[in-house]
C-alpha positions in Angstrom: 11.4 -0.9 13.5 8.0 0.9 12.9 5.8 -2.2 13.0 7.5 -3.4 16.2 6.6 -0.2 18.1 3.3 0.7 16.4 1.0 -0.6 19.1 3.0 1.0 21.9 3.1 4.4 20.1 -0.6 4.2 19.3 -1.5 3.5 22.9 0.8 6.1 24.4 0.6 9.0 22.0 -2.1 8.2 19.5 0.4 7.8 16.6 -1.3 6.2 13.6 1.4 4.1 12.0 0.0 2.7 8.7 1.3 0.7 5.8 0.0 2.0 2.5 0.2 0.8 -1.1 -1.7 0.3 -4.3 -2.8 -3.0 -5.8 -3.3 -2.2 -9.5 -4.6 -4.4 -12.3 -7.3 -6.2 -10.4 -9.4 -7.7 -13.2 -13.2 -7.9 -13.1 -13.4 -11.3 -14.8 -16.7 -13.1 -15.3 -16.7 -16.8 -16.1 -18.6 -17.6 -19.3 -20.5 -20.5 -17.8 -21.4 -22.0 -14.5 -18.9 -23.6 -12.2 -19.6 -27.3 -11.7 -19.5 -28.1 -8.0 -17.5 -30.9 -6.4 -19.1 -34.4 -6.6 -18.1 -37.8 -5.5 -14.9 -38.6 -7.4 -14.8 -35.2 -9.2 -13.2 -32.0 -8.2 -14.8 -28.6 -8.8 -14.6 -27.6 -12.5 -14.5 -24.0 -13.6 -15.4 -22.6 -17.1 -12.2 -21.9 -19.0 -13.6 -19.0 -21.1 -14.2 -15.6 -19.4 -15.4 -12.1 -20.1 -13.3 -9.1 -19.1 -15.1 -6.1 -17.7 -12.0 -4.0 -17.0 -9.6 -3.4 -14.1 -9.5 -1.5 -10.9 -6.8 -0.2 -8.5 -7.2 -0.7 -4.7 -5.3 1.7 -2.4 -5.5 0.8 1.2 -3.9 1.4 4.6 -3.1 -1.3 7.1 -3.1 0.1 10.6 -0.1 -1.5 12.2 -1.4 -1.2 15.8 -4.9 -2.7 15.2 -4.5 -4.7 12.0 -7.5 -3.0 10.5 -7.8 -1.6 7.0 -8.5 2.2 6.8 -10.1 4.3 4.0 -9.9 1.9 1.1 -9.9 3.7 -2.3 -11.1 1.7 -5.3 -10.8 3.4 -8.7 -9.6 3.3 -12.3 -6.1 4.9 -11.8 -3.3 5.5 -9.4 -1.9 8.9 -10.3 -0.2 11.5 -8.1 -3.5 13.2 -7.6 -5.2 9.9 -6.6 -2.6 9.2 -3.9 -2.8 12.6 -2.4 -6.6 12.4 -2.3 -6.3 9.0 -0.6 -3.8 10.3 2.0 -6.1 13.3 2.7 -9.1 11.0 3.3 -7.0 8.9 5.6 -5.7 11.8 7.7 -9.2 13.3 7.9 -10.3 10.2 9.9 -8.1 11.5 12.8 -7.1 15.0 11.7 -5.2 16.1 14.8 -3.2 12.9 15.4 0.3 12.1 14.3 0.5 10.0 11.2 3.4 7.8 9.9 2.9 6.2 6.5 5.1 3.3 5.4 5.3 3.0 1.6 7.5 2.0 -1.3 9.5 4.4 -3.5 7.0 4.8 -6.3 7.3 8.3 -7.7 3.7 9.2 -6.8 4.6 8.6 -3.2 7.2 11.4 -3.4 5.4 14.0 -5.5 5.1 17.7 -5.5 1.4 17.5 -4.7 2.1 15.3 -1.6 4.8 17.8 -0.3 2.4 20.7 -0.7 -0.4 18.8 1.1 1.9 17.9 4.0 3.2 21.5 4.3 -0.3 22.9 4.3 -1.5 20.3 6.8 1.3 21.0 9.3 1.2 24.7 8.8 4.6 25.0 7.2 4.7 28.3 5.3 8.3 28.3 4.1 9.1 28.7 0.4 9.1 25.1 -1.0 10.9 26.1 -4.2 10.1 25.0 -7.7 9.9 21.5 -9.1 12.9 20.7 -11.2 14.7 23.8 -10.3 15.1 24.8 -6.6 14.4 24.0 -3.0 12.5 21.2 -1.4 10.5 20.5 -4.6 13.6 20.4 -6.8 13.8 16.6 -7.1 12.6 13.4 -5.6 15.6 13.2 -3.2 14.7 16.5 -1.7 11.0 15.8 -1.6 11.6 12.4 0.1 13.8 14.1 2.8 11.1 16.6 3.5 8.3 14.0 3.6 10.5 11.8 6.0 11.2 14.6 8.4 10.7 13.1 12.0 9.6 16.6 13.2 6.5 16.6 11.0 3.1 15.4 12.4 2.5 13.7 9.0 5.5 11.9 7.7 6.4 9.1 5.3 8.9 6.3 5.7 10.1 4.4 2.6 11.2 0.8 2.1 14.6 0.4 0.4 14.5 0.2 -3.4 13.5 -3.3 -4.7 12.3 -4.2 -1.2 8.7 -3.1 -1.3 7.9 -6.7 -0.1 9.0 -5.4 3.4 5.8 -3.3 3.5 3.3 -5.2 5.7 0.3 -4.3 3.5 1.8 -6.5 0.8 1.1 -9.5 3.1 -2.6 -8.4 3.3 -2.8 -8.1 -0.5 -1.8 -11.8 -0.8 -4.6 -12.6 1.7 -7.0 -10.6 -0.5 -5.9 -12.5 -3.6 -6.5 -15.9 -1.9 -9.8 -15.0 -0.4 -11.4 -12.9 -3.1 -9.6 -12.4 -6.4 -8.1 -15.8 -7.3 -11.3 -17.6 -7.7 -13.7 -14.7 -7.9 -16.4 -14.2 -10.4 -17.2 -10.6 -11.1 -20.0 -9.6 -13.5 -19.0 -5.9 -13.7 -16.6 -3.3 -12.3 -19.4 -2.4 -9.8 -19.6 -6.0 -8.7 -15.8 -6.2 -8.1 -15.9 -2.9 -6.1 -18.8 -4.2 -4.0 -17.2 -7.5 -3.2 -13.9 -5.8 -2.3 -15.7 -3.4 0.0 -17.7 -6.2 1.6 -14.5 -8.3 2.2 -12.7 -5.4 3.8 -15.7 -4.8 6.2 -15.7 -8.6 7.0 -11.9 -8.6 7.5 -12.0 -5.7 9.9 -14.8 -7.2 11.9 -13.7 -10.8 12.2 -10.0 -11.3 11.1 -8.1 -8.1 11.9 -5.4 -8.2 14.5 -2.0 -6.6 15.1 0.7 -8.8 13.6 3.5 -9.9 15.8 6.8 -9.3 14.0 9.0 -9.7 17.1 10.5 -13.0 15.8 12.2 -11.1 13.0 15.7 -9.8 13.9 16.6 -6.4 12.5 20.0 -7.6 11.6 18.5 -10.4 9.6 16.3 -8.0 7.6 19.3 -5.7 6.9 21.3 -8.7 5.7 18.5 -9.7 3.4 18.1 -6.2 2.0 21.8 -6.0 1.3 21.7 -9.4 -0.5 18.7 -8.4 -2.6 20.3 -5.1 -3.6 23.5 -6.9 -4.5 21.6 -9.3 -6.7 19.8 -6.4 -8.4 23.1 -4.6 -9.1 24.7 -7.7 -10.5 21.7 -8.3 -12.7 22.0 -4.7 -14.0 25.7 -5.0 -14.8 25.2 -8.3 -16.6 22.5 -6.6 -18.7 24.8 -3.8 -19.6 27.6 -6.2 -20.5 25.2 -8.2 -22.7 
């Protein structure tokens, strides 16, 4: 599995194996009143009412060999163009090295723009075809096969459908929620962006480390994936029957 060999590959060949995903809908919420601190016999009390200042999307890479976060992107949207721009910034931090991106099967992760970017970056001059009609660009299945090609210096690996929770960066998103978002108070979009950036810097300096996944058996993961997909299929069939 990728995360089990990431440290070894990074040390031996400089392969950057990263887990990438977006966290959308992060709300910049400001409490409409001061929080009352803990006192003897009283728990902390927070103002119930709040002011919404909008939402942001965080796209980030978790480097599996070092545990650090790379090239965080904080912005309003998560479009096809946004994802390609994020990947471009990431690769540019080590432009000659091999890159392996682990991500889920969101359509923007298998886009025409991403295929064209990878082809240009690796010097592939073949005819890519036309989206919706022919060749590599014809559909998402063909584009995914091209992006996953193990011969490419920049390639993408995809978690099974309905199993995006297997992507390690999802664990980090839960850490972010606990440390920053859940009890955060953000006076503006700019304030949210600043606090996210500061936390990522702090995390990389003091908390980042490679996660040890060796206790997880590959067979156990495959059995769990099969069970989840079976449940999803049964749920779909019940919905159709209803």
